[in-house]
N, C-alpha and C positions, 0 to 999 in steps of 0.2 A: 687469555679471552677478552680484556680488557683492551688489546691490540683490534681484536675484529670487530668490538662492538661497538668503538668511537668511528672507524669509517665506517660501516655500516648504517650507523645513524645519522653522519656527515650527508653519505649518499641517500638516503630516503628523504630526509630536507630539504638538500637541494631540488630531489626530483619533484618536491610538493613546490617549490618555489617557482618551479617551469613550469609545471602543471596551472596553478593559479595566474600565472602573467598571463599564459596560453588563454585560458578563461576568460581573463578581465581583457584582452584584446580584444576578442574575437566580443564582446558584451559591448566594447566600445565601439566597435568598427573600424579596429587599426588590422585586419586578417589581409592578406595580399593573394587576391584571385588563382586560382590553381584549375588546371586542367584535370579534370576528374574522368575524362573518355574523350578518343578520336577513332575509338573503332566506325566502320562504315556500315555497321549494323543495322538492322531494318527498326526505324522507332517503333515503341509499343504503342500500339492501339489505346485510345481512351475518349472515356464517353463521361463528359463531367455538363455542370448544369454553369447556365450565364446567369445574370442579376434577374433576370427575367422567367428565371426555371427552367427557360429553352435548353433542350441538350446539343453537345457541341462537340463533336468527335473529328480525331485525326483524318480518316477517310475522306471527310468534305472538303480538306484540302489538297488532294491529291494532287499532283502537278505544280504544288505552289513550293515555295520557301518561307520554313515557317520557324517565329521565335519565340522561344516562352521562358518567362521568366517568373521562379517560384521564389514567393516572397511571403511576409506576414507583417501585420502593422506593429510587432510586439518586437520587431526587427532591427536595429538601427543602423547597420549597414543598407538592410534594403530600404527604410525609410532613405536615406541618404543618397541615394543611385536615383531614387523619383523623378526627379529633375533631368536628369541626363534621359531616361526611358522617355519620356515624355518628348523631349526634343526629338528620341529616335522616331518613336510612335507620328508625332506631326509629318514628319521628313517621309517616311518609308507608305502610310495608311493608304495612299492613291495608287500607290503599286498594285498592278493587280494579278502580279504574278509573287504578291508578300502577303504572309499573316503573321501579327504583331497580337501576341495573347499573355496573358499572365495569370498563374496559378496561385491559388492558396486554400489552407486549408482552415474552415470554422474549427473547433475545439482541437488545436493542434499540439495539446499536451506533452505528444512523445517527444517532443524537444526538451531536452534536460535544460534548455535554461529559456523556457518559454513562458509567458506571462497569460492566463489565462482569459487576455481581455477581446480576445478573436472568439468569444463567446458563442456569438451568431453570424447573419448573413448582414443583417444592420449595422453592426459594429463594423465590420468592415467597409460599409461602404461610407458609412459616416466619417471615417478616418480616410479614405480614398477623395472624399469630393473635399475633405479639409486640405488633402496634398495637390489636388487640383489635377487628378488622374483620369483622365478621358478611355483612357486605350480598354479593351475588353478584361475582363476578370471574371474567372472561372472558379468554381469551389469543388475542389478533390475532398468531399464528405466522410467518405470512404477510407480516405487515402490510399488508395489505387491507382492514384498516377504517381501517386509517392512511391510506394512501391515497385510500381513498373519500369519507373525511373532511376530506384537507386538513389533518393536524394537523400543525403546524410546529412546535410546543412543549408542554410540559405542565406543569403539570396543565391539561389544556383541558375545559371543560364543554356537554357537547353537551346541548339543550333541542328534545324533539319534541314537536307536538303530535297530537293522538288524532288526526287526520286524516291523518298520515302526514308532514304538512310539518315543515321543519326551522323551527322558530321561532329560537334563537339558537345562536351557539358561541362560546364566551368563549376565550380563552386567558388563564393566568394564578391566580392562586389565590382562591379565594372563600371568605368566610367567612359562620356559618350565616345571617347576616341577609340578606346579599346571595344565596345560594341560595334563603331563603324566596320573595323578592322575585322572581326569574327564575322559579320553580316557580310561583308566584301567575298569572303571564303565560301561563303554558299552556292554551291552549285545547282 
């Protein structure tokens, strides 16, 4: 019996260490991005509110290439990629065939590692101002967007072709060069 228990205990211990390291890596922003979806299915429709309370929908951007960054203020990798996102936004914001959006969820406690600091829109806007974000921020109050797009971790990057098909959905932080690569793939 001892011969079975010792290897079993050792295996459980090693598994625990591995999961702890994985969780720590995510919290510290050391995860690698991974392509979650590349199917050419239609991107799910959405209606979200902007900072002025106006409804913004995907259908308003028919015929345009759309990039969406899903993020939160408590997410280390999300905060670290903001300067690169801002550079991309400044480069692409004047293109008539392109739309840059970001989506965040106030009260996003459904994420296991979330910190309840995003209690309301004003907290998010304050952090965004501190980080120099000038790109549009949309609010997913009911988590409808998060559910429709199957968001399981953040940051997540969503790339939508001008025909409304989903080009890529990538979980994890991206740098400026990686973002440019995926943006160039949009049709």
